[in-house]
PADODO-627393 format. One record per residue (C-alpha): y, x, z. Coordinates in Angstrom, 1 decimal. Layout:
REM PADODO-627393
@py = Y | px = X | pz = Z .
...
This chain:
REM PADODO-627393
@py = 76.7 | px = 65.6 | pz = -28.2 .
@py = 76.7 | px = 61.9 | pz = -27.2 .
@py = 72.9 | px = 61.7 | pz = -27.8 .
@py = 72.4 | px = 64.8 | pz = -25.7 .
@py = 74.4 | px = 63.4 | pz = -22.8 .
@py = 72.4 | px = 60.1 | pz = -23.1 .
@py = 69.1 | px = 62.0 | pz = -23.1 .
@py = 70.1 | px = 64.1 | pz = -20.1 .
@py = 71.1 | px = 60.9 | pz = -18.2 .
@py = 67.8 | px = 59.3 | pz = -18.9 .
@py = 66.0 | px = 62.5 | pz = -17.7 .
@py = 68.0 | px = 62.4 | pz = -14.5 .
@py = 67.0 | px = 58.8 | pz = -13.8 .
@py = 63.4 | px = 59.5 | pz = -14.6 .
@py = 63.4 | px = 62.4 | pz = -12.2 .
@py = 65.0 | px = 60.4 | pz = -9.5 .
@py = 62.6 | px = 57.5 | pz = -9.9 .
@py = 59.6 | px = 59.9 | pz = -9.8 .
@py = 60.7 | px = 61.4 | pz = -6.5 .
@py = 58.5 | px = 60.4 | pz = -3.6 .
@py = 60.5 | px = 58.8 | pz = -0.8 .
@py = 60.3 | px = 60.7 | pz = 2.5 .
@py = 61.2 | px = 58.8 | pz = 5.7 .
@py = 63.1 | px = 61.8 | pz = 7.1 .
@py = 65.3 | px = 61.8 | pz = 3.9 .
@py = 66.0 | px = 58.1 | pz = 4.2 .
@py = 67.0 | px = 58.5 | pz = 7.9 .
@py = 69.1 | px = 61.5 | pz = 7.2 .
@py = 71.0 | px = 59.8 | pz = 4.4 .
@py = 71.5 | px = 56.6 | pz = 6.3 .
@py = 73.1 | px = 58.7 | pz = 9.1 .
@py = 75.3 | px = 60.5 | pz = 6.7 .
@py = 76.5 | px = 57.2 | pz = 5.1 .
@py = 77.0 | px = 55.5 | pz = 8.5 .
@py = 79.0 | px = 58.5 | pz = 9.8 .
@py = 81.2 | px = 58.6 | pz = 6.8 .
@py = 82.0 | px = 54.9 | pz = 7.1 .
@py = 82.8 | px = 55.1 | pz = 10.8 .
@py = 85.0 | px = 58.2 | pz = 10.2 .
@py = 86.9 | px = 56.3 | pz = 7.5 .
@py = 87.2 | px = 53.0 | pz = 9.3 .
@py = 90.4 | px = 53.8 | pz = 11.2 .
@py = 91.4 | px = 53.5 | pz = 14.8 .
@py = 90.1 | px = 50.3 | pz = 16.5 .
@py = 92.9 | px = 49.8 | pz = 18.9 .
@py = 95.6 | px = 50.3 | pz = 16.2 .
@py = 93.9 | px = 47.9 | pz = 13.8 .
@py = 93.3 | px = 45.3 | pz = 16.5 .
@py = 97.0 | px = 45.3 | pz = 17.5 .
@py = 98.3 | px = 45.2 | pz = 13.9 .
@py = 95.6 | px = 42.8 | pz = 12.6 .
@py = 94.9 | px = 45.1 | pz = 9.7 .
@py = 91.8 | px = 47.1 | pz = 9.7 .
@py = 89.7 | px = 49.3 | pz = 7.6 .
@py = 89.9 | px = 50.3 | pz = 4.0 .
@py = 91.5 | px = 47.5 | pz = 2.1 .
@py = 93.1 | px = 46.2 | pz = 5.3 .
@py = 90.2 | px = 44.0 | pz = 6.2 .
@py = 90.4 | px = 42.4 | pz = 9.6 .
@py = 87.7 | px = 43.8 | pz = 11.9 .
@py = 86.0 | px = 40.4 | pz = 12.1 .
@py = 86.4 | px = 39.5 | pz = 8.4 .
@py = 83.2 | px = 38.8 | pz = 6.4 .
@py = 83.6 | px = 42.2 | pz = 4.7 .
@py = 83.2 | px = 44.0 | pz = 8.0 .
@py = 80.7 | px = 41.5 | pz = 9.2 .
@py = 78.3 | px = 42.5 | pz = 6.4 .
@py = 78.9 | px = 46.1 | pz = 7.3 .
@py = 77.9 | px = 45.4 | pz = 10.9 .
@py = 74.7 | px = 43.7 | pz = 9.9 .
@py = 73.6 | px = 47.0 | pz = 8.3 .
@py = 75.1 | px = 49.1 | pz = 11.0 .
@py = 73.1 | px = 47.2 | pz = 13.6 .
@py = 69.9 | px = 47.9 | pz = 11.7 .
@py = 70.8 | px = 51.6 | pz = 11.6 .
@py = 71.8 | px = 51.6 | pz = 15.3 .
@py = 68.3 | px = 50.4 | pz = 16.1 .
@py = 66.8 | px = 53.5 | pz = 14.2 .
@py = 69.3 | px = 56.1 | pz = 15.3 .
@py = 68.6 | px = 58.8 | pz = 17.8 .
@py = 71.9 | px = 58.1 | pz = 19.6 .
@py = 73.5 | px = 54.9 | pz = 21.0 .
@py = 76.9 | px = 55.9 | pz = 19.6 .
@py = 76.5 | px = 53.3 | pz = 16.8 .
@py = 75.8 | px = 50.6 | pz = 19.2 .
@py = 78.8 | px = 51.7 | pz = 21.2 .
@py = 81.0 | px = 51.6 | pz = 18.2 .
@py = 79.9 | px = 48.0 | pz = 17.4 .
@py = 80.2 | px = 47.1 | pz = 21.1 .
@py = 83.8 | px = 48.3 | pz = 21.1 .
@py = 84.6 | px = 46.0 | pz = 18.2 .
@py = 83.3 | px = 43.0 | pz = 20.1 .
@py = 85.1 | px = 43.9 | pz = 23.3 .
@py = 88.3 | px = 44.4 | pz = 21.4 .
@py = 88.1 | px = 40.8 | pz = 20.3 .
@py = 86.6 | px = 39.2 | pz = 23.4 .
@py = 83.4 | px = 38.5 | pz = 21.5 .
@py = 85.0 | px = 35.7 | pz = 19.5 .
@py = 84.3 | px = 34.9 | pz = 15.9 .
@py = 87.0 | px = 35.5 | pz = 13.4 .
@py = 90.4 | px = 33.9 | pz = 14.3 .
@py = 93.6 | px = 33.7 | pz = 12.4 .
@py = 97.0 | px = 33.9 | pz = 14.1 .
@py = 95.3 | px = 33.5 | pz = 17.5 .
@py = 93.4 | px = 30.3 | pz = 16.8 .
@py = 90.3 | px = 29.2 | pz = 14.8 .
@py = 91.9 | px = 28.2 | pz = 11.6 .
@py = 88.6 | px = 28.0 | pz = 9.8 .
@py = 86.1 | px = 26.8 | pz = 12.4 .
@py = 83.5 | px = 25.7 | pz = 9.8 .
@py = 84.0 | px = 28.6 | pz = 7.3 .
@py = 80.7 | px = 30.6 | pz = 6.9 .
@py = 82.6 | px = 33.9 | pz = 6.3 .
@py = 84.1 | px = 33.8 | pz = 9.7 .
@py = 80.6 | px = 33.4 | pz = 11.3 .
@py = 79.2 | px = 36.6 | pz = 9.9 .
@py = 80.1 | px = 38.8 | pz = 12.9 .
@py = 78.0 | px = 36.5 | pz = 15.1 .
@py = 74.9 | px = 38.2 | pz = 13.8 .
@py = 76.0 | px = 41.5 | pz = 15.3 .
@py = 77.0 | px = 39.9 | pz = 18.6 .
@py = 73.5 | px = 38.6 | pz = 19.0 .
@py = 72.0 | px = 42.0 | pz = 18.1 .
@py = 74.2 | px = 43.6 | pz = 20.8 .
@py = 73.3 | px = 40.9 | pz = 23.3 .
@py = 69.6 | px = 41.6 | pz = 22.7 .
@py = 70.3 | px = 45.2 | pz = 23.7 .
@py = 72.8 | px = 44.9 | pz = 26.5 .
@py = 71.9 | px = 41.4 | pz = 27.9 .
@py = 75.5 | px = 40.4 | pz = 28.5 .
@py = 76.0 | px = 36.7 | pz = 28.0 .
@py = 79.7 | px = 37.1 | pz = 27.3 .
@py = 78.7 | px = 38.7 | pz = 23.9 .
@py = 77.3 | px = 35.4 | pz = 22.5 .
@py = 78.9 | px = 32.7 | pz = 24.6 .
@py = 81.9 | px = 32.0 | pz = 22.2 .
@py = 79.6 | px = 31.9 | pz = 19.2 .
@py = 77.3 | px = 29.3 | pz = 20.8 .
@py = 80.4 | px = 27.3 | pz = 21.9 .
@py = 81.8 | px = 27.2 | pz = 18.4 .
@py = 78.5 | px = 26.3 | pz = 16.8 .
@py = 78.1 | px = 23.5 | pz = 19.3 .
@py = 81.4 | px = 22.1 | pz = 18.2 .
@py = 80.3 | px = 22.3 | pz = 14.5 .
@py = 76.9 | px = 20.7 | pz = 15.4 .
@py = 78.5 | px = 17.7 | pz = 17.1 .
@py = 81.4 | px = 17.4 | pz = 14.6 .
@py = 79.8 | px = 18.2 | pz = 11.2 .
@py = 82.0 | px = 18.5 | pz = 8.2 .
@py = 81.9 | px = 15.4 | pz = 5.9 .
@py = 83.3 | px = 17.1 | pz = 2.8 .
@py = 81.4 | px = 17.1 | pz = -0.5 .
@py = 79.8 | px = 20.1 | pz = -2.0 .
@py = 82.0 | px = 20.0 | pz = -5.1 .
@py = 84.1 | px = 23.1 | pz = -5.5 .
@py = 87.3 | px = 21.0 | pz = -6.0 .
@py = 86.8 | px = 18.6 | pz = -3.1 .
@py = 89.2 | px = 18.8 | pz = -0.1 .
@py = 88.2 | px = 21.3 | pz = 2.6 .
@py = 85.2 | px = 22.2 | pz = 0.4 .
@py = 84.4 | px = 25.5 | pz = 2.1 .
@py = 83.8 | px = 23.6 | pz = 5.3 .
@py = 80.3 | px = 23.3 | pz = 3.8 .
@py = 78.2 | px = 26.1 | pz = 2.3 .
@py = 79.2 | px = 25.3 | pz = -1.3 .
@py = 79.4 | px = 29.0 | pz = -2.5 .
@py = 76.3 | px = 31.1 | pz = -2.5 .
@py = 77.7 | px = 33.9 | pz = -0.4 .
@py = 77.7 | px = 31.6 | pz = 2.6 .
@py = 73.9 | px = 31.7 | pz = 2.8 .
@py = 74.1 | px = 35.2 | pz = 4.1 .
@py = 77.1 | px = 34.7 | pz = 6.4 .
@py = 76.2 | px = 31.8 | pz = 8.6 .
@py = 72.5 | px = 30.6 | pz = 8.5 .
@py = 71.0 | px = 33.6 | pz = 10.3 .
@py = 73.3 | px = 32.9 | pz = 13.3 .
@py = 72.1 | px = 29.3 | pz = 13.5 .
@py = 68.5 | px = 30.5 | pz = 13.9 .
@py = 69.7 | px = 33.1 | pz = 16.5 .
@py = 71.4 | px = 30.4 | pz = 18.5 .
@py = 68.3 | px = 28.3 | pz = 18.4 .
@py = 66.1 | px = 31.2 | pz = 19.5 .
@py = 68.4 | px = 31.8 | pz = 22.4 .
@py = 68.7 | px = 28.2 | pz = 23.6 .
@py = 65.1 | px = 27.2 | pz = 22.6 .
@py = 66.6 | px = 24.1 | pz = 21.0 .
@py = 65.6 | px = 23.5 | pz = 17.4 .
@py = 68.5 | px = 21.2 | pz = 16.6 .
@py = 70.4 | px = 24.3 | pz = 15.4 .
@py = 67.6 | px = 25.2 | pz = 13.0 .
@py = 67.4 | px = 21.6 | pz = 11.7 .
@py = 71.2 | px = 21.7 | pz = 11.1 .
@py = 70.9 | px = 25.0 | pz = 9.2 .
@py = 68.0 | px = 23.8 | pz = 7.1 .
@py = 69.8 | px = 20.6 | pz = 6.1 .
@py = 72.9 | px = 22.5 | pz = 5.0 .
@py = 70.9 | px = 25.2 | pz = 3.2 .
@py = 69.0 | px = 22.6 | pz = 1.2 .
@py = 72.3 | px = 20.9 | pz = 0.3 .
@py = 73.6 | px = 24.3 | pz = -1.0 .
@py = 70.4 | px = 25.0 | pz = -2.9 .
@py = 70.3 | px = 21.5 | pz = -4.4 .
@py = 73.9 | px = 22.1 | pz = -5.6 .
@py = 73.8 | px = 25.8 | pz = -6.8 .
@py = 70.2 | px = 26.7 | pz = -7.6 .
@py = 69.1 | px = 26.9 | pz = -11.2 .
@py = 65.5 | px = 25.9 | pz = -11.2 .
@py = 64.9 | px = 27.4 | pz = -14.6 .
@py = 66.3 | px = 30.8 | pz = -13.9 .
@py = 65.5 | px = 30.8 | pz = -10.1 .
@py = 68.9 | px = 32.2 | pz = -9.4 .
@py = 72.1 | px = 30.8 | pz = -7.7 .
@py = 75.4 | px = 30.1 | pz = -9.3 .
@py = 78.2 | px = 31.6 | pz = -7.2 .
@py = 79.8 | px = 28.1 | pz = -6.9 .
@py = 80.2 | px = 24.9 | pz = -8.9 .
@py = 83.0 | px = 26.3 | pz = -11.1 .
@py = 80.4 | px = 28.4 | pz = -12.9 .
@py = 78.0 | px = 25.6 | pz = -14.0 .
@py = 79.4 | px = 25.3 | pz = -17.5 .
@py = 80.7 | px = 28.9 | pz = -18.0 .
@py = 79.0 | px = 31.5 | pz = -20.2 .
@py = 79.6 | px = 35.2 | pz = -20.4 .
@py = 78.7 | px = 36.7 | pz = -23.8 .
@py = 76.5 | px = 33.7 | pz = -24.3 .
@py = 74.6 | px = 34.0 | pz = -21.0 .
@py = 74.7 | px = 32.0 | pz = -17.8 .
@py = 76.7 | px = 33.7 | pz = -15.2 .
@py = 74.6 | px = 34.7 | pz = -12.2 .
@py = 76.5 | px = 37.2 | pz = -10.2 .
@py = 74.5 | px = 40.1 | pz = -8.8 .
@py = 76.1 | px = 40.3 | pz = -5.4 .
@py = 76.2 | px = 36.6 | pz = -5.0 .
@py = 72.5 | px = 36.4 | pz = -5.5 .
@py = 72.2 | px = 39.4 | pz = -3.3 .
@py = 73.9 | px = 37.5 | pz = -0.5 .
@py = 71.3 | px = 34.7 | pz = -0.9 .
@py = 68.3 | px = 36.9 | pz = -1.1 .
@py = 69.3 | px = 39.0 | pz = 1.9 .
@py = 70.2 | px = 35.8 | pz = 3.7 .
@py = 66.7 | px = 34.4 | pz = 3.1 .
@py = 65.2 | px = 37.6 | pz = 4.6 .
@py = 67.5 | px = 37.5 | pz = 7.6 .
@py = 66.7 | px = 33.8 | pz = 8.2 .
@py = 62.9 | px = 34.3 | pz = 7.9 .
@py = 63.1 | px = 37.4 | pz = 10.1 .
@py = 64.5 | px = 35.1 | pz = 12.9 .
@py = 62.5 | px = 32.0 | pz = 12.1 .
@py = 59.0 | px = 31.5 | pz = 13.6 .
@py = 56.5 | px = 31.8 | pz = 10.8 .
@py = 54.8 | px = 28.7 | pz = 12.2 .
@py = 58.0 | px = 26.7 | pz = 12.0 .
@py = 57.7 | px = 23.6 | pz = 9.8 .
@py = 60.6 | px = 24.8 | pz = 7.6 .
@py = 59.2 | px = 28.3 | pz = 7.0 .
@py = 57.2 | px = 27.4 | pz = 3.9 .
@py = 60.4 | px = 26.1 | pz = 2.2 .
@py = 62.1 | px = 29.5 | pz = 2.6 .
@py = 59.0 | px = 31.4 | pz = 1.6 .
@py = 58.6 | px = 29.4 | pz = -1.6 .
@py = 62.3 | px = 29.9 | pz = -2.5 .
@py = 62.1 | px = 33.6 | pz = -1.6 .
@py = 59.0 | px = 34.3 | pz = -3.8 .
@py = 60.6 | px = 32.6 | pz = -6.8 .
@py = 63.7 | px = 34.8 | pz = -6.5 .
@py = 61.6 | px = 37.9 | pz = -5.9 .
@py = 59.6 | px = 37.2 | pz = -9.1 .
@py = 62.8 | px = 36.8 | pz = -11.0 .
@py = 64.2 | px = 40.1 | pz = -9.6 .
@py = 61.1 | px = 41.8 | pz = -10.7 .
@py = 61.7 | px = 40.7 | pz = -14.3 .
@py = 65.3 | px = 41.7 | pz = -14.5 .
@py = 65.6 | px = 45.1 | pz = -12.8 .
@py = 67.3 | px = 47.5 | pz = -15.2 .
@py = 65.3 | px = 50.6 | pz = -16.4 .
@py = 67.7 | px = 52.7 | pz = -14.2 .
@py = 66.7 | px = 50.9 | pz = -11.1 .
@py = 69.7 | px = 48.7 | pz = -10.3 .
@py = 70.4 | px = 45.1 | pz = -11.1 .
@py = 73.2 | px = 44.3 | pz = -13.6 .
@py = 76.4 | px = 42.7 | pz = -12.2 .
@py = 75.6 | px = 39.7 | pz = -14.5 .
@py = 71.9 | px = 39.4 | pz = -13.9 .
@py = 71.1 | px = 38.0 | pz = -17.3 .
@py = 73.5 | px = 40.2 | pz = -19.2 .
@py = 72.3 | px = 43.7 | pz = -18.8 .
@py = 73.5 | px = 44.8 | pz = -22.2 .
@py = 77.1 | px = 43.7 | pz = -21.4 .
@py = 77.2 | px = 45.3 | pz = -17.9 .
@py = 75.6 | px = 48.7 | pz = -18.1 .
@py = 77.6 | px = 50.1 | pz = -15.2 .
@py = 75.5 | px = 50.4 | pz = -11.9 .
@py = 76.6 | px = 48.3 | pz = -8.9 .
@py = 75.3 | px = 49.1 | pz = -5.5 .
@py = 76.1 | px = 46.2 | pz = -3.2 .
@py = 74.1 | px = 43.5 | pz = -5.0 .
@py = 71.3 | px = 46.0 | pz = -5.8 .
@py = 71.1 | px = 47.2 | pz = -2.2 .
@py = 70.7 | px = 43.6 | pz = -0.9 .
@py = 67.9 | px = 43.1 | pz = -3.4 .
@py = 66.2 | px = 46.3 | pz = -2.3 .
@py = 66.6 | px = 45.2 | pz = 1.3 .
@py = 65.0 | px = 41.8 | pz = 0.7 .
@py = 62.1 | px = 43.1 | pz = -1.5 .
@py = 61.2 | px = 45.9 | pz = 1.0 .
@py = 61.4 | px = 43.4 | pz = 3.8 .
@py = 59.0 | px = 41.1 | pz = 2.0 .
@py = 56.5 | px = 43.9 | pz = 1.5 .
@py = 56.8 | px = 45.0 | pz = 5.1 .
@py = 56.1 | px = 41.5 | pz = 6.3 .
@py = 53.1 | px = 40.9 | pz = 4.1 .
@py = 54.8 | px = 38.4 | pz = 1.8 .
@py = 55.0 | px = 40.5 | pz = -1.3 .
@py = 52.3 | px = 42.6 | pz = -2.9 .
@py = 53.1 | px = 46.3 | pz = -2.4 .
@py = 51.3 | px = 47.3 | pz = -5.5 .
@py = 53.6 | px = 45.1 | pz = -7.6 .
@py = 56.9 | px = 45.3 | pz = -5.8 .
@py = 56.6 | px = 48.8 | pz = -4.2 .
@py = 57.6 | px = 50.6 | pz = -7.5 .
@py = 60.6 | px = 48.2 | pz = -7.9 .
@py = 61.8 | px = 49.2 | pz = -4.4 .
@py = 61.2 | px = 52.9 | pz = -4.9 .
@py = 63.0 | px = 52.9 | pz = -8.3 .
@py = 65.9 | px = 50.9 | pz = -6.8 .
@py = 66.3 | px = 53.0 | pz = -3.7 .
@py = 66.3 | px = 56.2 | pz = -5.7 .
@py = 69.0 | px = 54.8 | pz = -7.9 .
@py = 71.1 | px = 53.9 | pz = -4.9 .
@py = 70.6 | px = 57.3 | pz = -3.4 .
@py = 72.0 | px = 58.9 | pz = -6.6 .
@py = 75.3 | px = 57.0 | pz = -6.0 .
@py = 76.0 | px = 58.5 | pz = -2.5 .
@py = 78.3 | px = 61.5 | pz = -2.8 .
@py = 78.1 | px = 64.8 | pz = -0.9 .
@py = 80.3 | px = 63.5 | pz = 1.9 .
@py = 78.3 | px = 60.3 | pz = 2.4 .
@py = 80.4 | px = 57.8 | pz = 0.5 .
@py = 78.5 | px = 55.1 | pz = -1.3 .
@py = 80.0 | px = 54.7 | pz = -4.8 .
@py = 79.8 | px = 52.0 | pz = -7.5 .
@py = 80.5 | px = 49.1 | pz = -5.1 .
@py = 82.1 | px = 46.2 | pz = -6.9 .
@py = 85.4 | px = 45.1 | pz = -5.4 .
@py = 85.8 | px = 41.7 | pz = -3.7 .
@py = 85.3 | px = 39.0 | pz = -6.3 .
@py = 83.2 | px = 36.0 | pz = -7.3 .
@py = 81.7 | px = 37.1 | pz = -10.6 .
@py = 80.6 | px = 40.2 | pz = -12.6 .
@py = 83.4 | px = 42.8 | pz = -13.0 .
@py = 83.8 | px = 46.5 | pz = -12.7 .
@py = 82.4 | px = 49.2 | pz = -10.4 .
@py = 83.3 | px = 52.9 | pz = -10.3 .
@py = 81.7 | px = 56.0 | pz = -8.8 .
@py = 84.7 | px = 56.7 | pz = -6.5 .
@py = 85.1 | px = 53.2 | pz = -5.2 .
@py = 83.4 | px = 51.8 | pz = -2.2 .
@py = 83.6 | px = 48.9 | pz = 0.2 .
@py = 82.4 | px = 48.2 | pz = 3.7 .
@py = 80.0 | px = 45.4 | pz = 2.7 .
@py = 78.3 | px = 47.7 | pz = 0.2 .
@py = 77.7 | px = 50.2 | pz = 3.0 .
@py = 76.2 | px = 47.4 | pz = 5.1 .
@py = 73.9 | px = 46.4 | pz = 2.2 .
@py = 72.8 | px = 50.0 | pz = 1.8 .
@py = 72.0 | px = 50.5 | pz = 5.5 .
@py = 70.1 | px = 47.3 | pz = 5.5 .
@py = 68.1 | px = 48.4 | pz = 2.5 .
@py = 67.5 | px = 51.8 | pz = 4.1 .
@py = 66.1 | px = 50.2 | pz = 7.3 .
@py = 63.4 | px = 48.5 | pz = 5.4 .
@py = 62.7 | px = 51.3 | pz = 3.0 .
@py = 62.2 | px = 53.6 | pz = 6.0 .
@py = 59.6 | px = 51.2 | pz = 7.4 .
@py = 57.9 | px = 50.8 | pz = 4.0 .
@py = 57.2 | px = 54.5 | pz = 3.9 .
@py = 55.9 | px = 54.8 | pz = 7.4 .
@py = 58.9 | px = 55.2 | pz = 9.6 .
@py = 58.7 | px = 53.9 | pz = 13.1 .
């Protein structure tokens, strides 16, 4: 019986991965997932007043929701209705367009997680042209620029997360710095971002594996004899690279640095995709983590499809990787539109379940869908 079940599972995956992706199907599913998430996100006014929001009691401006909004913004630009933009706009208005605060003040001015929502503020500004939407973000980034943190990158150093010393940070904050630079036409913001990105990479990037450690506490750890390269952690980085390059002028002097790093990671991802289409929660430990996980995998699909769409990656080589990956993600959306198999908040490989979701996983899925849609001819 066990062998029969295994064989049936393999056949299902083969069938899914053989399916030709249709743009109308991608768009229809993105809408279903986006609608499910909004319907299950709770009442904005209640959450704002009680400082507890969303599934898992995430604050509306927390990084978890910030990652959701990145994907929701991409979906809003595709949707046939402005209701998604309006939903995002209400979140910004509810919080006076400020970055994440704690107890009424900026307790973590430098912390990258609290900058994430700034990406969405800029996307809304580009649509509505209201300066109030991005003014607080620019003001806070100016403070950081002129009062840079002096802490070391070491994980145990005082105020260590005032620098980008954990790999997730490369998704959260760097794209906003380029957005501020594009708005002000002042490249000092880009130069600051590049300096800090390089410091993070010099600290966390494994040149042999072309992957990032989550933070310095994992340098000497092994999991079943393999180095620990967390899937979602590297997903944060790979998606962050795509977001930064999407904002950065290809003629910018720093662009080749990001392209080189991006291509090395893309090549590694090509090598380690699982036969089912996802990426293992421990990227080098597929045999020990057979359970699918959709947040890291969706970020990889987003970044790879973005690279093909922008002429950076060879479609003949990477197209099948994206197709197999997207079909695997689609198989984990239930009939109501809930994306399953999203690993809970963490910092390393763990568990994922078909009936468990998280807002950042939905954001990653919507981001992936936006580029898959373009890849297959969507306008």
